[in-house]
Structures are given as C-alpha cells and as structure tokens.
Jmol script that loads the backbone (N, CA, C; Angstrom):
load data "model"
ATOM      1  N   MET A   1       0.911  -1.150  -0.387  1.00  0.00           N
ATOM      2  CA  MET A   1       0.198  -0.230  -0.064  1.00  0.00           C
ATOM      3  C   MET A   1       1.041   1.259   0.117  1.00  0.00           C
ATOM      4  N   THR A   2       0.772   2.348  -0.681  1.00  0.00           N
ATOM      5  CA  THR A   2       1.267   3.741  -1.137  1.00  0.00           C
ATOM      6  C   THR A   2       0.050   4.709  -0.982  1.00  0.00           C
ATOM      7  N   PHE A   3       0.984   5.465  -0.492  1.00  0.00           N
ATOM      8  CA  PHE A   3       0.126   7.472  -0.648  1.00  0.00           C
ATOM      9  C   PHE A   3       0.038   7.334  -2.031  1.00  0.00           C
ATOM     10  N   THR A   4      -0.997   7.695  -2.270  1.00  0.00           N
ATOM     11  CA  THR A   4      -1.591   8.189  -4.239  1.00  0.00           C
ATOM     12  C   THR A   4      -0.950  10.168  -3.816  1.00  0.00           C
ATOM     13  N   ALA A   5      -0.908  10.164  -4.255  1.00  0.00           N
ATOM     14  CA  ALA A   5      -0.736  11.926  -5.238  1.00  0.00           C
ATOM     15  C   ALA A   5      -1.873  12.106  -4.453  1.00  0.00           C
ATOM     16  N   GLY A   6      -3.174  11.876  -4.242  1.00  0.00           N
ATOM     17  CA  GLY A   6      -4.170  12.570  -3.539  1.00  0.00           C
ATOM     18  C   GLY A   6      -4.419  12.521  -1.862  1.00  0.00           C
ATOM     19  N   THR A   7      -4.016  11.601  -1.727  1.00  0.00           N
ATOM     20  CA  THR A   7      -4.016  10.733  -0.051  1.00  0.00           C
ATOM     21  C   THR A   7      -2.913  12.040   0.618  1.00  0.00           C
ATOM     22  N   ILE A   8      -1.659  12.348  -0.022  1.00  0.00           N
ATOM     23  CA  ILE A   8      -1.053  12.966   0.240  1.00  0.00           C
ATOM     24  C   ILE A   8      -2.241  14.110   0.461  1.00  0.00           C
ATOM     25  N   GLU A   9      -2.114  14.684  -0.893  1.00  0.00           N
ATOM     26  CA  GLU A   9      -2.735  16.467  -0.846  1.00  0.00           C
ATOM     27  C   GLU A   9      -4.202  16.376   0.506  1.00  0.00           C
ATOM     28  N   GLU A  10      -5.135  15.286   0.836  1.00  0.00           N
ATOM     29  CA  GLU A  10      -5.363  15.072   1.845  1.00  0.00           C
ATOM     30  C   GLU A  10      -4.851  15.249   3.634  1.00  0.00           C
ATOM     31  N   LEU A  11      -3.346  14.474   3.984  1.00  0.00           N
ATOM     32  CA  LEU A  11      -3.151  14.570   4.555  1.00  0.00           C
ATOM     33  C   LEU A  11      -2.303  16.027   4.970  1.00  0.00           C
ATOM     34  N   ASN A  12      -2.132  16.715   3.718  1.00  0.00           N
ATOM     35  CA  ASN A  12      -1.342  17.784   4.105  1.00  0.00           C
ATOM     36  C   ASN A  12      -2.633  19.379   4.508  1.00  0.00           C
ATOM     37  N   LEU A  13      -4.107  18.465   3.649  1.00  0.00           N
ATOM     38  CA  LEU A  13      -4.822  19.411   3.913  1.00  0.00           C
ATOM     39  C   LEU A  13      -5.162  19.455   5.789  1.00  0.00           C
ATOM     40  N   LEU A  14      -5.964  18.317   5.882  1.00  0.00           N
ATOM     41  CA  LEU A  14      -5.778  18.094   7.256  1.00  0.00           C
ATOM     42  C   LEU A  14      -4.604  19.015   8.042  1.00  0.00           C
ATOM     43  N   LEU A  15      -3.678  18.565   7.713  1.00  0.00           N
ATOM     44  CA  LEU A  15      -2.002  19.525   8.397  1.00  0.00           C
ATOM     45  C   LEU A  15      -2.461  20.963   8.784  1.00  0.00           C
ATOM     46  N   GLN A  16      -3.492  21.711   7.840  1.00  0.00           N
ATOM     47  CA  GLN A  16      -3.501  23.094   7.791  1.00  0.00           C
ATOM     48  C   GLN A  16      -4.683  23.561   8.660  1.00  0.00           C
ATOM     49  N   PHE A  17      -5.427  22.757   9.405  1.00  0.00           N
ATOM     50  CA  PHE A  17      -6.572  22.582  11.174  1.00  0.00           C
ATOM     51  C   PHE A  17      -5.699  23.212  11.797  1.00  0.00           C
ATOM     52  N   ASP A  18      -5.470  23.803  12.543  1.00  0.00           N
ATOM     53  CA  ASP A  18      -5.265  24.196  13.975  1.00  0.00           C
ATOM     54  C   ASP A  18      -6.026  23.157  15.166  1.00  0.00           C
ATOM     55  N   SER A  19      -5.432  22.107  15.397  1.00  0.00           N
ATOM     56  CA  SER A  19      -5.495  21.466  16.288  1.00  0.00           C
ATOM     57  C   SER A  19      -5.458  21.745  18.221  1.00  0.00           C
ATOM     58  N   SER A  20      -5.023  23.072  18.158  1.00  0.00           N
ATOM     59  CA  SER A  20      -4.970  23.988  19.591  1.00  0.00           C
ATOM     60  C   SER A  20      -6.517  24.274  19.893  1.00  0.00           C
ATOM     61  N   THR A  21      -7.295  24.407  18.732  1.00  0.00           N
ATOM     62  CA  THR A  21      -8.775  25.263  19.322  1.00  0.00           C
ATOM     63  C   THR A  21      -9.439  24.044  17.941  1.00  0.00           C
ATOM     64  N   LEU A  22     -11.019  23.854  18.729  1.00  0.00           N
ATOM     65  CA  LEU A  22     -11.601  24.044  17.478  1.00  0.00           C
ATOM     66  C   LEU A  22     -12.085  24.345  16.626  1.00  0.00           C
ATOM     67  N   ASP A  23     -12.715  26.096  17.090  1.00  0.00           N
ATOM     68  CA  ASP A  23     -13.279  27.290  16.483  1.00  0.00           C
ATOM     69  C   ASP A  23     -12.460  27.637  15.298  1.00  0.00           C
ATOM     70  N   ARG A  24     -11.601  26.882  14.822  1.00  0.00           N
ATOM     71  CA  ARG A  24     -11.428  27.704  13.305  1.00  0.00           C
ATOM     72  C   ARG A  24     -11.446  26.343  12.739  1.00  0.00           C
ATOM     73  N   GLY A  25     -11.974  27.163  11.172  1.00  0.00           N
ATOM     74  CA  GLY A  25     -12.000  26.372  10.398  1.00  0.00           C
ATOM     75  C   GLY A  25     -11.625  26.856   8.904  1.00  0.00           C
ATOM     76  N   ILE A  26     -11.432  26.020   7.931  1.00  0.00           N
ATOM     77  CA  ILE A  26     -11.128  26.707   6.788  1.00  0.00           C
ATOM     78  C   ILE A  26     -11.644  27.071   5.675  1.00  0.00           C
ATOM     79  N   LYS A  27     -11.273  27.568   5.299  1.00  0.00           N
ATOM     80  CA  LYS A  27     -11.782  27.901   3.398  1.00  0.00           C
ATOM     81  C   LYS A  27     -10.913  27.534   2.432  1.00  0.00           C
ATOM     82  N   VAL A  28     -11.433  26.252   1.251  1.00  0.00           N
ATOM     83  CA  VAL A  28     -10.542  26.008   0.542  1.00  0.00           C
ATOM     84  C   VAL A  28     -11.542  26.914  -0.974  1.00  0.00           C
ATOM     85  N   HIS A  29     -10.357  28.076  -1.230  1.00  0.00           N
ATOM     86  CA  HIS A  29     -11.239  28.984  -2.438  1.00  0.00           C
ATOM     87  C   HIS A  29     -11.640  28.412  -4.152  1.00  0.00           C
ATOM     88  N   SER A  30     -12.409  28.820  -4.502  1.00  0.00           N
ATOM     89  CA  SER A  30     -12.480  28.156  -6.032  1.00  0.00           C
ATOM     90  C   SER A  30     -11.079  28.497  -6.497  1.00  0.00           C
ATOM     91  N   SER A  31     -10.432  29.665  -6.469  1.00  0.00           N
ATOM     92  CA  SER A  31      -9.304  29.658  -6.737  1.00  0.00           C
ATOM     93  C   SER A  31      -8.084  28.876  -6.631  1.00  0.00           C
ATOM     94  N   ALA A  32      -8.272  27.810  -5.300  1.00  0.00           N
ATOM     95  CA  ALA A  32      -6.847  27.091  -4.438  1.00  0.00           C
ATOM     96  C   ALA A  32      -6.840  25.658  -6.076  1.00  0.00           C
ATOM     97  N   ARG A  33      -6.115  25.265  -5.877  1.00  0.00           N
ATOM     98  CA  ARG A  33      -5.113  24.297  -7.463  1.00  0.00           C
ATOM     99  C   ARG A  33      -6.657  22.972  -7.333  1.00  0.00           C
ATOM    100  N   ARG A  34      -7.114  22.600  -8.351  1.00  0.00           N
ATOM    101  CA  ARG A  34      -7.687  21.921  -8.395  1.00  0.00           C
ATOM    102  C   ARG A  34      -7.829  20.571  -7.623  1.00  0.00           C
ATOM    103  N   GLU A  35      -6.113  19.953  -7.302  1.00  0.00           N
ATOM    104  CA  GLU A  35      -5.832  18.778  -6.307  1.00  0.00           C
ATOM    105  C   GLU A  35      -6.078  19.111  -4.951  1.00  0.00           C
ATOM    106  N   VAL A  36      -5.991  20.454  -4.719  1.00  0.00           N
ATOM    107  CA  VAL A  36      -6.774  20.732  -2.705  1.00  0.00           C
ATOM    108  C   VAL A  36      -8.087  21.183  -3.019  1.00  0.00           C
ATOM    109  N   ILE A  37      -8.623  21.277  -4.052  1.00  0.00           N
ATOM    110  CA  ILE A  37     -10.079  21.378  -4.203  1.00  0.00           C
ATOM    111  C   ILE A  37     -10.882  19.744  -4.326  1.00  0.00           C
ATOM    112  N   ALA A  38     -10.092  19.160  -4.786  1.00  0.00           N
ATOM    113  CA  ALA A  38     -10.587  17.982  -4.877  1.00  0.00           C
ATOM    114  C   ALA A  38     -10.057  17.001  -3.879  1.00  0.00           C
ATOM    115  N   ALA A  39      -9.412  17.329  -3.274  1.00  0.00           N
ATOM    116  CA  ALA A  39      -8.449  16.722  -1.532  1.00  0.00           C
ATOM    117  C   ALA A  39     -10.013  17.012  -0.607  1.00  0.00           C
ATOM    118  N   CYS A  40     -10.414  18.195  -0.605  1.00  0.00           N
ATOM    119  CA  CYS A  40     -11.290  18.837   0.412  1.00  0.00           C
ATOM    120  C   CYS A  40     -12.398  18.402  -0.034  1.00  0.00           C
ATOM    121  N   GLN A  41     -13.301  18.333  -1.690  1.00  0.00           N
ATOM    122  CA  GLN A  41     -14.058  17.168  -1.097  1.00  0.00           C
ATOM    123  C   GLN A  41     -14.290  15.985  -0.927  1.00  0.00           C
ATOM    124  N   SER A  42     -12.757  15.330  -0.959  1.00  0.00           N
ATOM    125  CA  SER A  42     -13.123  13.477  -0.712  1.00  0.00           C
ATOM    126  C   SER A  42     -12.698  13.670   1.064  1.00  0.00           C
ATOM    127  N   LEU A  43     -12.284  14.841   1.527  1.00  0.00           N
ATOM    128  CA  LEU A  43     -12.614  14.827   3.327  1.00  0.00           C
ATOM    129  C   LEU A  43     -14.060  14.863   3.935  1.00  0.00           C
ATOM    130  N   PHE A  44     -14.645  15.896   2.617  1.00  0.00           N
ATOM    131  CA  PHE A  44     -16.283  16.404   3.285  1.00  0.00           C
ATOM    132  C   PHE A  44     -16.717  14.926   3.259  1.00  0.00           C
ATOM    133  N   ASP A  45     -16.602  14.075   1.715  1.00  0.00           N
ATOM    134  CA  ASP A  45     -17.071  12.871   1.071  1.00  0.00           C
ATOM    135  C   ASP A  45     -16.868  12.052   2.246  1.00  0.00           C
ATOM    136  N   ARG A  46     -15.853  11.989   3.090  1.00  0.00           N
ATOM    137  CA  ARG A  46     -15.316  10.852   3.918  1.00  0.00           C
ATOM    138  C   ARG A  46     -16.193  11.020   5.171  1.00  0.00           C
ATOM    139  N   GLY A  47     -16.630  11.994   5.930  1.00  0.00           N
ATOM    140  CA  GLY A  47     -16.761  12.657   6.715  1.00  0.00           C
ATOM    141  C   GLY A  47     -16.047  13.234   7.254  1.00  0.00           C
ATOM    142  N   LEU A  48     -15.037  14.007   7.129  1.00  0.00           N
ATOM    143  CA  LEU A  48     -13.683  14.747   8.029  1.00  0.00           C
ATOM    144  C   LEU A  48     -13.947  16.050   8.264  1.00  0.00           C
ATOM    145  N   VAL A  49     -14.574  16.597   7.792  1.00  0.00           N
ATOM    146  CA  VAL A  49     -15.050  17.530   7.266  1.00  0.00           C
ATOM    147  C   VAL A  49     -16.478  18.070   7.435  1.00  0.00           C
ATOM    148  N   THR A  50     -17.328  19.148   7.713  1.00  0.00           N
ATOM    149  CA  THR A  50     -18.139  20.268   7.459  1.00  0.00           C
ATOM    150  C   THR A  50     -18.718  20.769   6.516  1.00  0.00           C
ATOM    151  N   GLN A  51     -17.872  21.172   5.337  1.00  0.00           N
ATOM    152  CA  GLN A  51     -18.665  21.555   3.617  1.00  0.00           C
ATOM    153  C   GLN A  51     -17.353  21.014   2.920  1.00  0.00           C
ATOM    154  N   PRO A  52     -17.606  20.955   1.557  1.00  0.00           N
ATOM    155  CA  PRO A  52     -17.624  20.188   0.446  1.00  0.00           C
ATOM    156  C   PRO A  52     -15.831  21.606   0.219  1.00  0.00           C
ATOM    157  N   ASP A  53     -15.710  22.845   0.802  1.00  0.00           N
ATOM    158  CA  ASP A  53     -14.689  23.639   0.888  1.00  0.00           C
ATOM    159  C   ASP A  53     -13.946  24.206   2.440  1.00  0.00           C
ATOM    160  N   GLY A  54     -14.159  22.906   2.894  1.00  0.00           N
ATOM    161  CA  GLY A  54     -13.552  23.094   4.124  1.00  0.00           C
ATOM    162  C   GLY A  54     -14.478  22.630   5.289  1.00  0.00           C
ATOM    163  N   GLY A  55     -14.842  24.071   6.048  1.00  0.00           N
ATOM    164  CA  GLY A  55     -15.361  24.247   7.211  1.00  0.00           C
ATOM    165  C   GLY A  55     -14.545  23.987   8.378  1.00  0.00           C
ATOM    166  N   TYR A  56     -15.038  23.259   9.399  1.00  0.00           N
ATOM    167  CA  TYR A  56     -14.579  22.528  10.487  1.00  0.00           C
ATOM    168  C   TYR A  56     -13.993  21.276  10.316  1.00  0.00           C
ATOM    169  N   LEU A  57     -13.657  20.787  11.253  1.00  0.00           N
ATOM    170  CA  LEU A  57     -13.300  19.734  11.400  1.00  0.00           C
ATOM    171  C   LEU A  57     -14.451  18.195  11.999  1.00  0.00           C
ATOM    172  N   THR A  58     -14.845  17.491  11.702  1.00  0.00           N
ATOM    173  CA  THR A  58     -15.939  16.673  12.252  1.00  0.00           C
ATOM    174  C   THR A  58     -14.902  15.745  13.551  1.00  0.00           C
ATOM    175  N   ASP A  59     -16.045  15.282  14.366  1.00  0.00           N
ATOM    176  CA  ASP A  59     -15.142  13.958  14.945  1.00  0.00           C
ATOM    177  C   ASP A  59     -13.956  13.152  14.358  1.00  0.00           C
ATOM    178  N   ALA A  60     -14.577  12.847  13.911  1.00  0.00           N
ATOM    179  CA  ALA A  60     -13.498  11.716  12.656  1.00  0.00           C
ATOM    180  C   ALA A  60     -12.382  12.740  12.291  1.00  0.00           C
ATOM    181  N   GLY A  61     -12.954  13.727  11.981  1.00  0.00           N
ATOM    182  CA  GLY A  61     -11.396  14.718  11.140  1.00  0.00           C
ATOM    183  C   GLY A  61     -10.658  15.031  11.873  1.00  0.00           C
ATOM    184  N   ILE A  62     -11.109  15.030  13.326  1.00  0.00           N
ATOM    185  CA  ILE A  62     -10.308  15.148  14.444  1.00  0.00           C
ATOM    186  C   ILE A  62      -8.979  14.377  14.543  1.00  0.00           C
ATOM    187  N   GLU A  63      -9.728  13.408  15.255  1.00  0.00           N
ATOM    188  CA  GLU A  63      -9.205  12.061  15.220  1.00  0.00           C
ATOM    189  C   GLU A  63      -8.150  11.589  14.151  1.00  0.00           C
ATOM    190  N   ALA A  64      -8.163  11.775  12.887  1.00  0.00           N
ATOM    191  CA  ALA A  64      -7.695  11.987  11.769  1.00  0.00           C
ATOM    192  C   ALA A  64      -5.978  12.495  11.089  1.00  0.00           C
ATOM    193  N   LEU A  65      -6.408  14.286  12.051  1.00  0.00           N
ATOM    194  CA  LEU A  65      -5.690  15.381  12.144  1.00  0.00           C
ATOM    195  C   LEU A  65      -4.474  14.787  13.560  1.00  0.00           C
ATOM    196  N   ALA A  66      -5.448  14.259  14.370  1.00  0.00           N
ATOM    197  CA  ALA A  66      -4.809  13.241  15.308  1.00  0.00           C
ATOM    198  C   ALA A  66      -3.237  12.139  14.514  1.00  0.00           C
ATOM    199  N   HIS A  67      -3.429  11.971  14.111  1.00  0.00           N
ATOM    200  CA  HIS A  67      -2.922  10.770  13.271  1.00  0.00           C
ATOM    201  C   HIS A  67      -1.749  11.053  12.188  1.00  0.00           C
ATOM    202  N   ALA A  68      -2.549  12.339  11.547  1.00  0.00           N
ATOM    203  CA  ALA A  68      -1.966  12.372  10.355  1.00  0.00           C
ATOM    204  C   ALA A  68      -0.461  13.623  10.766  1.00  0.00           C
ATOM    205  N   GLN A  69      -0.913  14.244  12.109  1.00  0.00           N
ATOM    206  CA  GLN A  69       0.333  14.914  12.870  1.00  0.00           C
ATOM    207  C   GLN A  69       1.152  14.407  13.305  1.00  0.00           C
ATOM    208  N   SER A  70       0.718  12.816  14.059  1.00  0.00           N
ATOM    209  CA  SER A  70       1.669  11.437  14.506  1.00  0.00           C
ATOM    210  C   SER A  70       2.735  11.063  13.421  1.00  0.00           C
ATOM    211  N   LEU A  71       2.508  11.008  12.059  1.00  0.00           N
ATOM    212  CA  LEU A  71       2.704  10.558  10.823  1.00  0.00           C
ATOM    213  C   LEU A  71       3.147  11.818  10.576  1.00  0.00           C
ATOM    214  N   ALA A  72       3.078  12.801  10.927  1.00  0.00           N
ATOM    215  CA  ALA A  72       4.112  14.391  10.489  1.00  0.00           C
ATOM    216  C   ALA A  72       5.618  13.794  11.132  1.00  0.00           C
ATOM    217  N   GLY A  73       5.073  14.320  12.488  1.00  0.00           N
ATOM    218  CA  GLY A  73       6.387  13.842  13.453  1.00  0.00           C
ATOM    219  C   GLY A  73       6.814  12.830  13.524  1.00  0.00           C
ATOM    220  N   LEU A  74       6.913  11.456  13.132  1.00  0.00           N
ATOM    221  CA  LEU A  74       7.201  10.742  13.173  1.00  0.00           C
ATOM    222  C   LEU A  74       8.219  10.100  11.373  1.00  0.00           C
ATOM    223  N   LEU A  75       8.062  10.724  11.054  1.00  0.00           N
ATOM    224  CA  LEU A  75       8.382  10.844   9.323  1.00  0.00           C
ATOM    225  C   LEU A  75       9.610  12.009   9.095  1.00  0.00           C
ATOM    226  N   HIS A  76       9.474  13.671   9.991  1.00  0.00           N
ATOM    227  CA  HIS A  76      10.272  15.082  10.368  1.00  0.00           C
ATOM    228  C   HIS A  76      11.110  14.451  11.202  1.00  0.00           C
ATOM    229  N   ASP A  77      11.144  13.295  12.123  1.00  0.00           N
ATOM    230  CA  ASP A  77      11.808  13.131  12.964  1.00  0.00           C
ATOM    231  C   ASP A  77      13.094  11.817  12.843  1.00  0.00           C
ATOM    232  N   VAL A  78      12.468  11.234  11.456  1.00  0.00           N
ATOM    233  CA  VAL A  78      13.440  10.530  10.861  1.00  0.00           C
ATOM    234  C   VAL A  78      14.002  10.696   9.753  1.00  0.00           C
ATOM    235  N   ASN A  79      13.857  12.034   9.262  1.00  0.00           N
ATOM    236  CA  ASN A  79      14.408  12.149   8.308  1.00  0.00           C
ATOM    237  C   ASN A  79      15.561  13.795   8.950  1.00  0.00           C
ATOM    238  N   ALA A  80      15.139  14.106  10.412  1.00  0.00           N
ATOM    239  CA  ALA A  80      16.327  14.703  10.462  1.00  0.00           C
ATOM    240  C   ALA A  80      17.000  13.917  10.953  1.00  0.00           C
ATOM    241  N   ALA A  81      17.226  12.667  11.673  1.00  0.00           N
ATOM    242  CA  ALA A  81      18.201  11.409  12.811  1.00  0.00           C
ATOM    243  C   ALA A  81      18.959  11.660  11.128  1.00  0.00           C
ATOM    244  N   SER A  82      18.306  11.053  10.067  1.00  0.00           N
ATOM    245  CA  SER A  82      19.259  10.340   9.309  1.00  0.00           C
ATOM    246  C   SER A  82      20.073  11.976   8.222  1.00  0.00           C
ATOM    247  N   ALA A  83      19.600  13.063   8.030  1.00  0.00           N
ATOM    248  CA  ALA A  83      20.118  14.547   7.696  1.00  0.00           C
ATOM    249  C   ALA A  83      21.418  14.620   8.511  1.00  0.00           C
ATOM    250  N   GLY A  84      21.421  14.003   9.978  1.00  0.00           N
ATOM    251  CA  GLY A  84      22.301  14.277  10.648  1.00  0.00           C
ATOM    252  C   GLY A  84      23.577  13.769  11.227  1.00  0.00           C
TER     253      GLY A  84
END
end "model"
wireframe off; spacefill off
backbone 0.3
color backbone group
C-alpha cells in the first residue's frame, strides 16, 4: 500500500487545521489548485470536514488530524535523524 498523490493532498490539507482550537475552520477557495479542491471534497465525502470547501473538522476529522500529525512528526524525526 502506498500513498497516492490525492492522499498526500488530503493529509496536507488536514494539517492546515489548528488542533489547538476547534473554533477555527478552513476555507478552500475556488481559485485553489484543483488537487486541493478535490482533496477537500474527498475529506467532506469521507465525513472528516463539515463543508465541501472546508469548514470545520468533524469528530472523525479530529481523530484523522491527530493521526496525520503523529505521522508527520514521525517522518520529520526520521528525516532529521538521517540528515544529521
């Protein structure tokens, strides 16, 4: 199993949410890259965000963000260790 380009876009989009407060959502504008718009629609279709153009994280989205942050942290730590 590998990450597709679409999955990577979804992960990057999830990481745009501020995990320190649930009172802040995001808005993906119609002028955004089509890959970002598609990723946002996919997150909405999966029930992770409240609107097709972003909105707020759902409970499942909050959990997905926590996993995305953990993965990003692990990969960053591995890359930093191998660079040093």
